[in-house]
N, C-alpha and C positions, 0 to 999 in steps of 0.2 A: 221231297220233290222228285218226280220222274221226268227226265228230258228225253224226248224222241228226236234224234238228229238225223236228217237225211242229207247224204253227200255222195256224189259218184266218184270221189277220190278219197282214199284212206290208205295208211301204211299197210303193206310194205311199199306202196307208191311214195315217191319222195318230192312231189311238187308242192307248191305253196298251199293250196287248199287242203291237201292231205295232212301236212304238218300242222297247220293252224287248228284244224278240227281235232286231230289226235291230242295235241298238247293242251287244248282247252278242256276236252272231255276227260283227260287224265287228271287234271287238276280238280275238276268238279267232283269226280269220284273220290279223290282224296279228301274233299270237303264233306263227304257223306251223302252226296247226291247220287241217285240211280240214273244211269245213262244207257240208253240203247241207241246204237248207230245202225242205220240201214244203208248199205253200200253195195257195190257190185264186186265181181272177181277182179283183183288187181291186174291192170293191163296197160296203164298209161305209161309212156306215150306211144309205144310201138303197136298197140292193139294185139299183143300176145299175152295170154294169161300167164301169170308168174308161176314158176315151179312150185308144186305143193298145193296148188289151187285148181279148181275146176269151175267152169261156167255152168253151174247147176241152178235149178229153180230156187233152192233154199239150202243154205249151209250156215251154221252158227258156231261162233267161238267166243272166248273171253280174252280180251287183250288189256292187261293192267287194270282189271276191274270193270272194263267197258264191255257190255254185251254187244257183239258185232254180228249182225245178220247180213249175209251176202246173198244177193238175188241175181237171177239171170238177166243179162242184157245183151243187146246186139253189139258184139265186140269188134271194133275197127280201129285202125291207126288214127293218130291225131292229125289227119289231113283229109281233104275232100269234104266239102260242105254238106252234101246230101247224106253221105254215110254217117257223118258226125251227128246230124240231126236225128237220124234213125237210132243211133246209139243213145242220145239223150232221151228221146221219147220212149224207147223200150225200157230204160231204167225208170223213167217216171211212172209207167204203168206197173212194172214189177214192184217198185217201192211202195206205191199206193196200195196195192193188194196186200203186200207183206205187212204194212203198217196197221192194217185192220186187225191183225192178230196179236198186236202188242197191246197189252192190257194196262189199265190204270195209269194213263199218261196225263201229265199236268200241262205240258207245253210241247208244241212241235216246231222244230227249227228246220228250215230248208236253206241251203247255202248255194250261192252261184259259183263260178262266173256265169254260166248260162242259167236261164230261169226255169227250165222244165222240172228240175228237182224241187224248186219252190212251189211249182204247180201241185205236185204230189203232196207237199207239206200243207198247202192251203186246203186241199181236199180232205186230208186226214184231220186237220184242225176243225173243219166244219162238221165232219161226221162225228168226231169225238167230243165236240163242243168245248174245245180248249183253245187257248190263244195260239195263233200262227205267227211265227217270227221269220222274217226274211233277212238273212245275212247277206248283205250286198257287197260282193267282192269286185264286181265289174259292171259297167253300164252297158249291158247286153240287151238288145241287139245293136246298139250304137257302135260298139267296138267292131262288129262285123264290117260296117261301112268304113270305119277308120282305117282298117288294114287292106281295104279294097277287095275283100272276099265277095261282097255283094254290093250292088248299087241300090239306091232308093227305089222301091217297087211296092206293089200291092202286098207281096209276101212280107216285106220288112214292116210295112205299116200295120199289117195284121199282128205281127209279133209285138210291135210297140203297144198295141191296144191291150194285149195280154199282159205285158209288162206293167202298164199303168193300173190294170185291174188288181194285180198282185200287190202293188204298193198301197193301193187304197184299202184292200182287205186285211193287210197285215196289222196285227195289234202293235207290233214293234218292228222297226227296221234297224238293223245293226249295220252301220256303214263302216268300211275300213279306212275311209278318208273324209276329211271335212269338206273337201271339194265335192264329193258325191252327195253329201247332205245338202249343200247349197244348191246343186243342180236339181235335186228333188223338190226343194222348196220353191225354186223358180218354176217348176212344172206343176205346182199346185198341191203338193203333199204337205200335210201338217208337220212342221218342224218339231213339234212337241213329242211326236212318236218316233223320232229318228235319234238314235244314240250312235256316237262314234267310238269304236273300239279298234284302234289301229292294229296292224300286224306288229309282231315283236320277235324276240329271240329267246330260245331256250338256253339260258346261260349255264346250265349244267352240261350242255353238249358243245356249245360254241364259245370257246374262250381262247385267249392267246396261247400259242404253242410254237415250239421250234419246228423248222422245216423237217418233214418226214424224210430222214436220210435215205431210206430204202427207195422211196419214190423218186427222190432227187437223182440217185444213181441210175435207176431203171429208165427214167425219162431223159437222162443226159442234161440235167439242168444246173450242174455245178458251175458256179461263177456267172450265172445268168441273172439278169434283172427280169423277173417273171411277172407278167400281168395276165389276167384272165377273166373269163366270163363263166359263171356256173349257173345253169338253169335251162329252161326250154329254148330250143332253137326254132322259133316260129316266125310267122310273117310280121308280127308286131315288134320283133326285137331288132330287125334290120342289122344282123351281125356282119353283113358285108362291110360295114364301116370299120370294124375291127380288122378284117382282112385287108382293106385298103391301107390302114395304118401299118400293118405288118409288112406289106409290100414296100411302102415308102421308107420304112426303117431299114429294110434289107438292102436298099440301094445306097445307104449312107455308110461311110467307113465307121462312124461312131455308133451306128445302129446295130452292130453285130452282137452286142452283148444282150440285146432284148429278145425275149421269147414269150410267146402267147400260148395259153391253154384255153381251149373251148370244151367244157365238160357238160354233157347233157344230150338230150335227144329232142326231136321235133320234126315238124313238117319240112323245114328248110335244111335239115342236117346234111343230106346227101348233096344238095345243090351247093352248099358251102364247101363241102369236101372237094367237089368238082372244080369250083372256082379257085380254091387254094392250089389244086394240082395244076390248073391252067396257068396260074401265075408263078408256078414253081416255088411256092413258099416252103422253105425248110425251117422257118422260125415259128411255125404254128403246129401245135399238137392237138388232135381231136381225141377226146376220151368219151366213151359211152357212159350213160348214167350209172351211178354206183349207189349202194344202199345208204340209208341215212347215217348209219354208224361209220361209213367210210368217207362221207362228204367232208368232214372236218380235216381229215388227213390231206385231202386234195386242196382245200382252202389254205392249209398251212404252207403249200408250195409257193403261194403268191406273195409278191412284194406289194402289189397294187391290184385291187379289184376293179373291173370295168362293169358298169351297169349302163344298159343302153336300151332305148325304145325308139321306134320310128318317130319322125318329127311330124306330129299331128296334134290338133287342139285337144282331142279327147285325152291323150296321155299326159296332159298337164294335170289331170285330176287323179292320176295313179301314183301309188307309193309302192314300188317293187319290194316285196318282202325280203329279198336277198340283201337289201341295204342294212337291215338290222342284224343279219348273220355276219356281215362284214364288220359291223361295229363290234359285235361280241368277240370276233376273232382278232380284233385290233388291226384290221386291214384298211389303210387309206383308200378312199374311193375316188375314181374318176367317173363322174356321174353325167351320162349323156341323156338326161331326162329333164324336161322343163316342168315348172309348176310347183305343186305342194312338196313333192319329194326333194326338189332342188333347194327349197327353203329349209328343210331339215338338215341337209348337208351343209349349207352355209351357216345356219344358226348354231349348229353343233360344231362347226369347223372341223369336220372329219374327212375332208377331201376337197376336190376341185370340180366345179360344174363346167361342162363344155357343151357346145351346141350340138344337139342330136344330128347325126349323119355328117358331121364335120370331122373327117379323118385327119386333116391338117392340125386342128386344135388338139386332137387326141395325141398325135405324135409330139407336139410341142410340150404338152403337160407330162407325158411319159419321160421325155428327156430331162425336163426340169426336175422331177422328183428323183430320178436316178442320179442326178448330179448334185442333189442337195440332201445329203443324209440326215442333217439336223432337222430339216423341215419334215422329212419323211417320218422321223422318230417322234416328232411332236404330234403329227397327225395320228400316229398309232396310239399314243397315250390318250388323246381326246376321244378316239373311237371307243375305248373301253369305258371311259367315264360316261359317254353318251348312251351306251348300251344299257346301262342300269335303269334309264328312264323308260326303256321298252322291254322290261323283263316280262316274259310270257306269263309267268305265274301271277303277277299283279294284274295283267290285262285280262287273264281268265277270270280272276275274282271280280273284276269290273263288269264283265259281261254277265257273269252269274248273278250279280246284284240286280242287273236290269231284268233278267228273266224272273228272278224271285219276286220283284215288284209286280210283275204281271200276274203271277200265280197267287 
């Protein structure tokens, strides 16, 4: 079987779509499947092409047995709606053209969060007369409205019509959450062609480890109870809640032992830095994105991981992929997300769910965990046990089985 996979994020980028695609494709190759990935020059989230790469019309490499074709796209930072749409559409066109030259394909997969990549996959599936698979990672464009980037308009309604067309034309939709599947069924999509393959964790990379001593010394974290957020700093994440919690703890005598780390980049990164400076926060450290090989070292610094999304109905259907990495690392979670992902946290008993955008609750739970080492230790043990149910290797095999049935 030959899988043609279209994605505008791929390593060395370190965001969730890049990780999922690479880890699935790597496992498929190990199972004897031929995989070709069409992507662009790595540039997320700053809109700067990574060292060693150029934004060329066509460049090809082999990564762990995966043939990777990188095509030209309009490169821009992960901010500004119009520029990002140009980015997405330019990749759609380049990927569609490049895909015409990939021969003897059995199935074409296009992954979101935005659907322009899936448009190119649908086109190639139609031209090559092979099944088109839509991997659904986000309810886009609904998420645009959820974060307030755009209001309901003719443009949004036009995008929604394209979205529904793709759902109907897909031979298979692979959803990362059960809530997404239910939403599609409610919108009239046949549930029989929707498979759920959740995100997971590469347990060979993310596992319990001692705090990295060099980083502890470098960042001045000795003796601190460290909590943190690792991931994109975007509109959807409302990380101002974490800054509010840091400010409230800094005003308490017993709060001086707490320190926060915010690792990653995104549209809100500079605004968050500015807010922290305005509040005079000395208990928050901002760290730019690091390579995938380095991420685990920074996870190791944390006593507690904070996962947070804006309080809105749409995000009750989302399962942040970093939840599974936290489990793999044995890190108790303070989970500021409602819905399906909160159910995983509660059912697995790997942390505490708090109301999104409620910094008072976040402060309360941080102080509780810092003062209850036996509870903290119990959470750590359950995290590692729960992670085994979301092993990326098993989930990749599950998705491969769905693709094989189509072929």
